[in-house]
C-alpha positions as CSV (number, residue, x, y, z in Angstrom):
1,M,43.6,9.6,-131.5
2,K,44.9,13.1,-130.9
3,K,42.6,13.6,-127.9
4,H,44.1,10.5,-126.1
5,S,47.6,10.5,-127.7
6,T,49.4,10.7,-124.4
7,E,47.5,7.8,-123.0
8,V,48.0,5.7,-126.1
9,F,51.7,6.5,-126.2
10,N,52.1,5.4,-122.6
11,M,50.2,2.2,-123.3
12,L,52.5,1.4,-126.2
13,L,55.6,2.0,-124.0
14,A,54.3,0.0,-121.0
15,E,56.1,-3.3,-120.6
16,W,53.9,-6.3,-120.2
17,N,54.9,-8.5,-117.3
18,W,53.3,-11.9,-117.4
19,D,54.1,-12.7,-113.7
20,D,52.4,-9.5,-112.6
21,A,49.4,-10.2,-114.7
22,L,49.1,-13.7,-113.2
23,T,49.5,-12.4,-109.7
24,V,46.7,-9.9,-110.2
25,S,44.5,-12.5,-111.8
26,R,45.0,-14.9,-108.9
27,E,44.3,-12.2,-106.3
28,E,41.1,-11.1,-108.1
29,G,40.0,-14.8,-108.4
30,W,40.8,-15.4,-104.7
31,G,38.7,-12.4,-103.6
32,E,35.8,-13.4,-105.8
33,G,35.9,-16.9,-104.4
34,L,35.9,-15.6,-100.8
35,E,32.9,-13.5,-101.5
36,Q,31.0,-16.4,-103.1
37,A,31.8,-18.6,-100.1
38,A,30.6,-15.8,-97.8
39,R,27.4,-15.4,-99.8
40,N,26.8,-19.2,-99.6
41,A,27.5,-19.3,-95.9
42,L,25.1,-16.4,-95.2
43,A,22.4,-18.1,-97.3
44,K,22.8,-21.2,-95.3
45,G,22.2,-19.3,-92.1
46,Y,25.7,-18.6,-90.8
47,T,25.9,-15.4,-88.8
48,P,27.9,-12.5,-90.2
49,E,30.3,-13.0,-87.3
50,Q,30.9,-16.7,-88.2
51,V,31.4,-15.8,-91.8
52,R,33.8,-13.0,-90.9
53,D,35.8,-15.5,-88.7
54,I,36.0,-18.0,-91.5
55,T,36.7,-15.7,-94.5
56,G,38.4,-12.7,-92.9
57,L,36.2,-10.3,-94.8
58,D,35.5,-7.0,-93.0
59,P,32.1,-6.2,-91.7
60,E,31.5,-3.6,-94.5
61,A,32.1,-6.3,-97.2
62,L,29.8,-8.7,-95.5
63,E,27.1,-6.0,-95.3
64,R,27.4,-5.4,-99.0
65,L,27.1,-9.1,-99.7
66,R,24.0,-9.4,-97.5
67,N,22.3,-6.5,-99.4
68,R,22.9,-7.9,-102.9
């Protein structure tokens, strides 16, 4: 506890904001959904360019998905 006392103290003082938590959760879910849709489209034979046009994901993100 002493080793991380500053971090623990800051966590105790942090104010929880439900609206912010919901916004972050939605954004993370949206991103995961886009990536899953891109993986599915690539598996079905769509070109990376077509998937990029549909999802708006950048070429680096598509390359990472193709290599998984």
